[in-house]
N, C-alpha and C positions, 0 to 999 in steps of 0.2 A: 511726320515724326513729332511726337509730343516732346515738350521740353523736359530735361532731366530733373528728377526730384531733388531738392536741396533741403538739408535739415536747418531748423531754426537754431541759432547759436545757443540761446538761453535754454531751450528744450534739451539740446544735446548735453550741456553741462549738467543739467538736472538728472539726466539718465546716467551719465558717467558717475555722478555722485552716488546714485542708487547702487550701481554695479560695485563701486568701491565698498559701500557699507555692507553689501550682502556677503562680502568675503570676511566680515568680522565674526569671530567665534561666539560672540554674545547672542544668546537665543532671543532675548527681547528685541534687539536690533533686527535680527533676522525676521522675526514675526512682523515687525512694522514694515520691513522692506516687502515681504510677501503681500501685505495688504495694499501697499502703494502700487505694486506691480499690477495687482488685480484691478485697481482703479484706472491705471493707465490704459488697460485693455479697452476701455470705452472709446479711446481716441483712434480713429481709423489708421492714422499713419504712425502710431507708436511702433508698429512692427518694422516700418521703414527705418526708423532710428536704429533699431536693434541690428538689422542687416548691415546698415551703414557702418556701425561701430565694428562689426565683425570683418567686413571686407575692405572698407575704404580708410578707416581711421588708423593708419599705420603708425601714428605717433604714440598710440596707447600701448601698454604692455600686453603681451600675448594672453596671459590668463584672463585679463579683463575682456579682451575681444572674444575669446573663446566662450566665456560665461555669457556674454551678450547673445552669442549664437545658440547656446543651450537654452536660454530663457525663450528665445524665439522658437526653438524646437518644441518646447512645452506648449507655447501658444498655438503652434500649428496643430499639435495633437488635440488640444482642447477646443479651439475656435476656428479652425481653418475654413470651415464652410461659411463663416461670417466675414472673411477678409474681402474687402473691395477688390474688384478685378485688377485695378492699377497696382494695388499693393502686392498681390500674389505674383503678377507679371514681373514687377521690380525685383522681388525676392528671387524668383526663378532665374532671371537673367544674371543677377549678381552672383548667384551660386555657380552657374556654369562658367562665368568669366574668372572666378577665383578658385576653381578646383585645383589649380596648380600653384597656389600660394607657396612662397619659399619656406614657410614654417610648417613642419609636420603637424603641429597641434591645430593650426588654423585649417589646413587641408582636411584633417580628420573631422573637425567640427562641421565644415561645409559638407563633407560626405554624409555625416549623420543627418544634417538638415535635409539634404536631397532625398535620402531614403525615407525620411519621415513624411515629406510631401508626397513622395511616390506611393507610400503605403496608405495614404488617405484617399485611395481610389484615383490618384492623379496620374497613374501611368497612362491611362487612356487619354486624359486631358493634357498630357504634356508629351505629345508624340515625338518632339525633337530630342527628348532626353536621352534615350538609349542610343540612337544613331550618333548623337553628338559625343557621348561618352566613349563609344567604340572608336570614333574618329580620333579622339584625343589620345587613345592608347598608342597611336602611331606617331605621336609627337616626338621630336628630337629631344625636347626638354624633359629631363628625368622627373622633375616635380610634377609636371602636367600629367605624364604617363602614370606616375604612382598615385596621384590624387584621383584621377579618373578610375584607376583600378580599385582603389580603396572604396570609392563610392559604389562601383559596380558590385564589389564583394558584398557590401551591406545590402544592396538592392536584391542580390541573389539570395541572401539569407532571409530577408524580410518578405519577399514577394515571389518566392520560387513557384508557387502554384499558378499565379496569374501569368507569369512569364511563359508558362507552358500551356496557355489556353488560347482558344481562337479569338478571344477578345482583342488580342494585340497583333494578330497576323503573325503569330509564331516567330518572335524575334530570335529564339534560341537557335533556330536553324543557321543563323548567321553568327550568333555570339559564341556558340560552343567551339566551332572550328577556329574562330578567332582566338579564343582563350588558349586553345591547344598550341597555337603558334608561339605563345609566350612562355611555354614550359622551358624553352631553351634560352630565354633572355639572359643578358649578362648580369643583371642585377638580381641578387637573391630575394630582395623584398618583392620584386615584381613576379619572379617565378612562384613565390609563395602565394601571392594574391591569385595568380592564374589557377593554381591547383585548388585553392580554397573556393574559387567561383565554381569550378566544374563539380567539386565535391558536393555542392548543394543539390545536385540533380541525380545522385546515384540511387539513394534509397527509394525515390519515387519512380525509378526506372524510366526517367524521362526519354521519350522517343528520340529527340534530337541527340541525346548522348548515346543511346543504345546503337544508333547508326554508326557512331565513331568509336565504339567501345574498344576495338583492337588498337587503333593508333593511340587512344588514351592510355591503355595498359602499357603499350611499348614506351610511351613517353614517361610513364611513372617509373618503369624499370630503369630508364636512362638516368633518372634523377635519384636513384636509390641511395647513392653514396654522396649526395650533395654536401658541400661543406657547411651549408647553413642549416642550423637545427630546425628552424621554422619550416623549411622545405621538407626535411626528413619527416617531421611530425605530420605534415599534410599528406605525404606519400603513405605513411603508415595508416593514417585515418582513412584514406581512399581504399587501401587494400582491405581493411577491416570491413568497410561497407560493401565492397565488391564481393567479399566472401559470403555476405548475406544474400545479395541479389543476383550476382552473375558468377556463381561458383563454377559453372560450366566453362567459363573463359579462363579461370585461374587454374583449373585442374591440371592442364598440360604442364604448367610451370610450378606445380605445388611444391616439389622437392626444393627448388631454389627459393621459393617464397618463404618456406619454413626456415631454411638456413638463414635467409636474410632477416626474418623476424627474430630469430634467436640472437643475432648480432644487435639488432635495434633494441631488444628488450634489455640489453646491457649498455645502451647508449650512455655516454657521459652526461648528456642533457636529460634531466629527469622527465621533462615534458614529453620528449621523444620516447623514452623508455615506457612511459605510462601509456601512450597511444599504442605502442607496439604490443604491450602486454594485453591490451584489450583483444588482440588477435586470438589469443588462446581461449579467452572466454567465449568469443563468437564461434570459433572452430568447434568447441566442445558441443555446441548445439546442432552441428551439422551431422547427418548420418554417416558421412565419410570419415569423420574424425578418427575413429579407431584405425581404419586402414592406412590413412595418410600419415598418422602421427606415431604409430607404434615403433617405427624404426628410429624415431628421434627422441624418444623419452629419456634415454640415458643422458642426452645433452640438455634437454629442456628442464627436467626436474631440478637439477642443481641450480639452474639459472633462476627459476621461480623461487626456490627455497632461499637463495641468496637475496632476492628482492624483498623477502619478508622481514629482513632486519630493519629496525628503526634507523633512519639516517640521522646524522648529527643534528641537522636542522629540526627534524621531528622532535628530538629529545629536548631541544631548547624550547620549541613552541609548546611542548607538553609540560614544560617545567618539570622535566623528569628528575631534576636534581633536588626538587623540593619534596621531602618525604612526608612532612606533616603539614597539612593545610586545612585540617577540619574546622579550625576556628575562623578561617577567612570566609566572609560572606560571598555568595556567588555573584558573578556578574550577570545581571538579568538578561543581557543579550545572548548568553550562552544557553539559555533554557529553550529548548526547541518546542514549538507548538506540538501538542499531542493530538492524535486523532482518536476520537472515541469510536470504538467498534460497537455499533448498535446491536441490540439484542436480536439473535436469530434463534428460532425454536428448532432444535434438532433431536433426532432419535438416537438412543444408545444402541451400539452394536454388540454382537457376540464378541467376547474376548477383549474388549477394551473398556477402560473406565468411562471415557467421555468421548463425544464425537471425534472422528479421526482427523478432521480437517484443521487441526491446529496449525495455522500458517506458521512456518518456521520463524519464530521470533528471535532465533539465535544466530541471525546473520552476523557477519564480521563487523560489529560496530563497536569494537573495543576502544577506539580512540576517536570518538566522533566530534571532538571540538576543532581539531585542526582541519585544514583544507579537506573537505569531506572525503574526496576520493584521491588516493595517492598510490604510489607504486606498491607500497606494502599491502594495502587492502586489495588492490587489483591482482597482485601475485597470489595472495591467499585465496581470493575468490576463484581464480583460475585453477589453483590446485584443488580446491573443493569440487568444482564441476568436473575436472579431469578424473578425480577419484571416483566420481559417480559414473564416468564413462568406462574407465579401465578396471574399476573395482580392485580386487586383490593383486592384479598384475602390476599395479603401481608400486606395491610394497617392495618388490625387488630393487627398485631404484631409490626408495625412500629410507628403508630400514638402515642401510649402512650409514646414511647421512645422519639419521636421527640419533643413533648411538653417540656419535661425536658431539652433536649439538646439545642434547639434553643434559649432558654432564660437563659442559664446557665451563671453564673458570670465568670467562668474560660474560657479564650478565646480559649484554645485548645479544650475544650469540645464543645463549641459553634461552632467553626470552623468545627468540625467533623459532627455536626448536619446539617450544611449548605451543606456539601458534600453529606450526606445521602439524603437530599431533592433533590439534583441535580441528584444523581444516580438513584432514582426511577422515575424520571420525565417521561421517555419514557413509561415504563411498566404500571405505575399506574396513568397516566394522568387523565383518566375519574374519578377515585375515588378521585383525589386531587382537582378537580375543585371547590367543595364547600368551600374548605379552602383557595383557592388562593386569594380571595378579602382581606383576612386578612394577608396572608403570604407575598404577593408581596410587599405591603407597608413596612412590617417589613424588608424584604430583602433590599429594596431600602435604608432604614435607615442604614442597616449593611454596605452599600457601603462606609459610612464615618466612620466606626469603626476605633479606633486608632491603631489597629494591622494590618500591611500590609497583613499578611497571611490570615486574615479574609476578608479584602477587595478583595483580588485576588480570593479567592474561591467563594465569593458572585457574582462576575462578571460571573463566569462560570455557577453557578447554575441558575442565572437569564436568561442566554442565553438558557438554556434548557427549560424554560417556555416562550420563546419569542413568540412562535406560539399563545399561549393563550392570551398573552398581546396584540398582534396585533389584535386579534379577538374582543376586547372590544373597547368601544368608546375611541378615542385617548387621550382625556384630562385626563381620569381617571388614566391610568397606563403608556401608551406609552410615554407621554410627560415627566412626572417626571422621568421615567426610563432613557429616553434618556439624559435628562439634567444631571442626576447624572453620567451616564456612560461616558459622554463627560468630566466631571470633572476628572474622574478616568483615562481617556486617558492621562491627564496631571498630574497624580499623581507624587509624588516625589520618589516613589519606582518603580524600573524597573520591578519587577515581576507583580506589579499591572498594570502598563502601558501595559504590554504584555497581561495579562488576559483581560483587558478592551478592547483592540484593537480587540482581537479575538472574544469577546462577541459581540462587536459592529458589526463586520462583519456578525455574525449570525443574529443579529437583522435586519441588512440591507436586508439580503436575505428574511427574513420573511415579513418585512414591505413594501418593494418595494416603490411604489409611495407615500405611506403614509408619507414618509420622506420629500417629496417635500417642504411642508411649512417651514421646519426647515433647508433647505439646507445651507443658509448663515451661521447660527450658527455652523452647522456640519463642513463646510469647514474651517471656522475660526479656529476651534479646531484642525482639522487634519493638517492644514498648520502650526499652531503654534507648533505642536508636531515635525514637521520636524526639527525645530531649536533646539529642546530640547533633542531628542532621541539619545542614543548611538547606536552602530552598529546593534546589534541583533534585537532591537525593530523596527529600521527603516525598516527592511525587512518585519515585520508584518504590519507596517503602509502602505507600498505599497499595501499589500493585502486588507486592509480596504478601501483604496481609489479605487482600482480596483473594489471591490465588490459594493461600492457606485455607481460607474458609471454603472455597470451592472444592479443595482436595479432601478435607477431613469431614466436611458436612456437619451432621448433627452432633458429632463427637465434640464440637466446639461448645455445645450448649451445656456447660457446667458452670454453676454460680462463680467458682473461683476464677475461671477463664474470663467470663463476662466482666467480672470486677477488674481484671487487669486491662482488658482490651478496650472496653467502651469509654471509660473516662477520657483518655487522651484523644480518641476519635471525636467524641462529642465536644471536647474543648476546642479542637480545630474547627469543627462545624460551626461553633458559636462565634469564633474569631472572624471567619471569612464573610465578606460582604456578598450580596447577591450578584454583583458584577464581576466577582473574582474568578478568573479561569481555573484557579486551583480547586474550585468546587468540582470540576469534572472528575479528576481521579479520585477525589474523596467520595463523591456520590457513587462512582462505580464500585469502590471498595465497600461502602456501606450496603450496596445492593447485594453483593456476595455475602456479606456478614449477616444481613437480615435473612436471606434465604437459608443460611446455615443454622442460625440460632433459632429460627422459628419462634416458638412462644417466648424464648429467652430475650427476644428483641422488644417484647411488648412495652416495657417501661419507657423505651425511647421512641416508640413509633409515632406518637401523636405529633410532636414538634417536627419530626422528619417528614411526615406525611403532609402537614400543613405547608411547610416550606416548598416542597416539590410542587404542590398544586399552585402555590403563588408564583413559582418560577415559570410554570407553563402559562399562567394567566398573564403575567407581565410580558412574556415574550410575544404572545398572541396580540396583546394590546399594542405593543411597539410595532409589530408587523402591520397592523391595520393603519396606524398613524402614517407609517412610511409609505404604505400603498396609496393613501389618499393625498398626502403632501410630501412627495419624495425630497423636495428641496429643503423642507423644514425639519424633517425627522430622518435620522439614520436608520438603516436596516438593522434589525436586531441580530445578535449572534444566536442562531437557532440551536446550536449545540447545547445551550443551557436547558432548553425545552426537551431535547432528545434525552439527555442524561437524566433529567428529572422523571420523564416518562419511564425510563428503564429502571430507575430506583423504585418507582411506584409498583412496577411489575414485580420487582424483588420482594417488596413488602407484601403484595397480594399473594405471591407464591409461598413466602415464608409464614405468613400469619393466617392464610386461609380465611375461614369464616369470621375470625376476630376483627378483620378489617371492615366488616359490614357497617359498624356505627360511624367510622370515619367517612366512608363513602356516603352514607346517608346524610351527614352534616356538611357535605361539600358539593360544589358544582362540577365535579370531575367529569361527569358524563357529557355535560354541555360542552366542556373544553375538548373532550375527546372527539366529539362530533366535528369540531373545527380542525383538530389535528389530523383526523383521518382524511381531510380534504386538502391538506397543505400541499403547496407546489413541490416541496422538497421531499424526495423519496425517503430519506432517512427518518424524517418526522413520521411519515405514514407507516414505515416499517415498525418503529417503536410503538406507535399508537395501536397497531393491530396486535402486537405482542401483549400490550396492557389489556386490550379488550378481551383477549383469550384468557388472561389470568383473572380478570374481574368476573368473567363468565363462570370460571371454576369456583371463585371464592364467594361471590354473593350475587347470584343470577337475578334475585328479585329486583335489584336496582337496574340491571341491564335490560330486562325483558321489555319494559315500556318503550325502549328506544329501538328495538329490533327492526321495526318497519322502516325506520330512517337509516339504520346502519347497513342492512343487507344489500341494498342497491350499490352502496359505496364499496362494500367488499367485492361485489360482483365485478365492478369496473376495474378493480385492482388485481384481477387474476391475469396479469400480463407478464409472461415468463421472461420478457426482456429485462425486467427489474427483478432479479431472482429473489432477493431477500424480502422485498415488499410482497411479492407474490406468495412466497413461502409462509410468511406470517399471516397473511390474509387467509390463506388456505387452512392453516392450522386453527385460526379463530372460528372459521365457518364450521369446522368439525366439532369444536367445543360447544358452539352454540346449538348444533344439531342435537347433541346428547341431552342438553338441558331442555330444548323445546319439545322433543319427542314428536308426536304426530302433527303438532302445530307448525312444524317446519314446512309442511306441504306447499303453502303458497310461494315459498322462496326457492324451491329446488330448481325451477326453470331458470332463475337468474344466474345460477352458478354451474349447473351440471355440465353443459356443453363445453365451457372453458376448461373444466377439470379433466374431462375425458380427452380433450385436445392436448393438454399439457402432458398427461401420462403417456401419450403416444408419440410425443416429440422426440426426435433423436437428440442425443447430447444434452439431455436435461440433467442438471446436477443431482447427485444421489439424494441429498437432503430434501430437495423439492419433490422428487419422485415419491419418496417415502411418505411425506406429509400429504401429498395429493392422494395417494392410495388410501391412507388412513381416513381422510375426509370423505372420499367416495364411499368407503365402507360404512362410515358412520351415517352418511345421508341415507344409504340403502338400509341401514338398520332401523332408522326411524320412519322412512317413507319408502318401503320396498316396492310398492306399486309404481311409484314414479321413476325409480332408478333401475329396477330389474330389467325392463325392456332393452336397456343399452348394454347389458352384461357382456355380450359377445365383443363389444367394441373396446372393452378395457380389461377383460379377465386375465389375458396373458401378461401384459406389463404389470398389472396389479400384483399377480402372484410373484413375479420375479423380483419386484422391488421390495416386497415385505418378507422374503424368506430369510434375509440376513439380519433383521433387527431382533432385539431381545424380547422375550415374553414380557409384556407390561400391559397396563390398563388400556393404552391406546390401541395396541395390537389386538387385544382381546375384543374391544368393541368393534373394531374394523372387521375381524373375522366373523363375529356374530352377524354382522351386516351381510357379508358375502354369503354365509350359509342361508340366511333368510331369503336373499335374492335368488339363490339357486333353487330354493323350494318353490318360489314363484315362477321362475323361468329356467327349468332344468336344461332346456335346449341350448341356452346361451353359453353353457360351459362345456358341452360335449366335445367340440373340436380341440379344446385346450385342456382336457381333463388331466393330462400328465402334469401340467404346470400346477394345477390345484393340488394334486397329490403331493408334489414336491413342497409346496407351501405349507401344507398340513404337517408334513414330516419335520418342518423346521421348528415346531413347538417342542419345548423341553417338557414342561408340564402345564398343559392347559387346565382350566377349572373343569370339574366333572361335567357340568351341563354343556360346556362347549365341546368337550371330548365326545359327548353323546351326539352332538350335532354332526361332528366330523364322521363318527361311526355310521350314522344313518345315511349320510350322503354317499360314503364310500361303498357301503353294502348295497344301497339302493342302485348305484351305478352298475355294480358287479351283477346283481340279479337281473337288471334290465338287459345287459348285453349277453348274459349267459356265461357259464363256466369256461367254455372253450375260447370264446373271444376274449374274456378277461385274461386268460392265461397268455394268449398271444400278445395282448396289450401290455401286461405287466412284465413280460420277458424283455421288453424294450428298456425297462427301468435300470438305472445304475444299481449295483449291488447294495450300497448302503441304504438307498431309498427303499428298495425291496424289503430289506431286513427290518427297517424301522416300521414300515406299514404293517408287516406281518406281526411283529412283536406287539405293537400298540393297538392295532385295530383288527388283527386277525384276518387281513385280506391278502 
């Protein structure tokens, strides 16, 4: 037995002094404490002092002792592998001896320390930990039992996977039955720990729990009406997870569970109500939802609608009583980091303006500053998904409630009615149409309500019906809606400004060129907002301007519009430093503007181009430094480079050949070569988009690099990374068109991957279309190389291109297919009906392409003979038959 470690009195006082100072609010003091703590880490037994203060120094106040434990926890996280054996053994034994400290704060701190050591791979090297903690659960002493359970709960949360692996000899086989015994314990805190521990193993369908699934569910039902909110919350959480993984076990009890969850969703304790409300969100994703829930809708809908009202505490937190706050600068902590959506090249489809996969940006984020997820949002989200399940059947239960809510004298009630109307917009759109001529004008009136929170939710709800508004004659709804929304963009309340800007961006996407007659008025408003907005809303304003440019395109290219729009944008551009994250949304916005203005952007393009190239160069240089000396240099934020590459793409697309001189005078292609090989997929994705755009704009500068670029493109045809693969594929197609027959040496690098991708099940539509176009283009320039494989891709090729609009890319791809068919007619014979269908998808092909189609169709008909052709074409659906007869006389 080695003798017990004792602290040196002087050292102890020094450390206590440090702990006291670190509680000071002054940042300079805190910084110097941080530095001294780092220095003390060089002494092997420094950590012994820390555990000593936590577990043995009862004379000190609890916050100081707890802080000592938390500093020790950070050291364990950072340096545990360097602790001498004697130190780590001392810490472990102290932890286990003091897990039952009489202070809840100290117990919790010891528990955190234990789970941190355990998750450092120490569960294997601390074999006595789990048996000891499980043993302590049986202690007569409440503090010991509660402390051990608290530690076990944290270990189950942090190390669930390793607990269920062979590494540890499957301790869960003992632990889970043990936890189940405690569901009936007399202390609510301990009942709550027990459920929380077991809950960690539901989603992963852990074997040890699945063996005891029935007793687990019975025990849950027994605790259903527990008087302790924390227990009820954990019961609800368990049932929500079981719904996902063991629906089979819940189905027999479904009626009762739904009744129970209805009660809990109205629980007095909001945390319980929130957990219960998640049940409806999860149930809506299950195929059984309609069957099991239809009988309960009349009870459920009023409960959800009721949960959508702001609570009093929400209104206080939202400063709902402050109507005018536009002059108050934003708190920088409230500004969320934005995620830049890198450029993806997509095809346009018949009947829609722009690619259809616009991810719903209109989720319920109307009050995003308070605790992000609350009962109001969860209820609204549940109503939204249920509307998508039950469609118009939901309206039976909603409409009677809505009438009462929407015209209610109390603003909180009226506000919740407007939120309900927005939440059901997607699912119940068809059924709502008869009421919209009356509702939309009412909502437009609500835009000038005297309560800011009513004005802001009305913006959101109106944006959910934008599609319908745009489908009506513009003077009836679009014009009044737009006029009022523009006023709200200049509201004196920041929350309303934000909601109006977002709603306006949605309206822009729906209305597209319908907005052209009002451009002067729109730009007036958006430019005025520049001078008015605080920091956070400025970022949203950039988005509204970028979306406007995307929506009206070249109609923006008028001298008077450019004169209004560009000066404020360029002024911001000049104010921002290269390190400022606000550059992201501004660069995205300028990228859309440059693409829309085309030649109108020329006066601004040189400084913008230079700065983008600089941002890419700086980021690459910083990345190199970080790679060679990680301790010396921080890793760069690569978003700067991604956004800069995307803006360069926008310039290349908007300015076309006029970008040639800028490219000639810069080292962008050398930089691009590095970006294309970056570890980060988003960087590669954006660099391939830029490569494609430069190929179209000024191929003379790209050509000398092709031998270096093509192998890199080939290795990036990996459909696991959809967007990278998509942009690389598109770039290969653009390069083929420019290279012509000189593409021959490179076909073998890419063709097999492309054919494999086009035949993969579940490949996203955009990637399929781009792959088909690129295969067609390769076949157009190198038919001898590609045609032999025709049979392996012709069917998916035809089905993926039949739905895209007539355009340049479709044109060159079909020329390729026709050329390949003439080289290898046998390759198309088995799938000829698919080719016919694809040909029929053209609205008006160019004359020479139509001739190619004509020759192939008639050639095939003559080859098989009149009789066979008639039998073959009788299989065609009527519209296809008619189109081919009308256009090609077959």
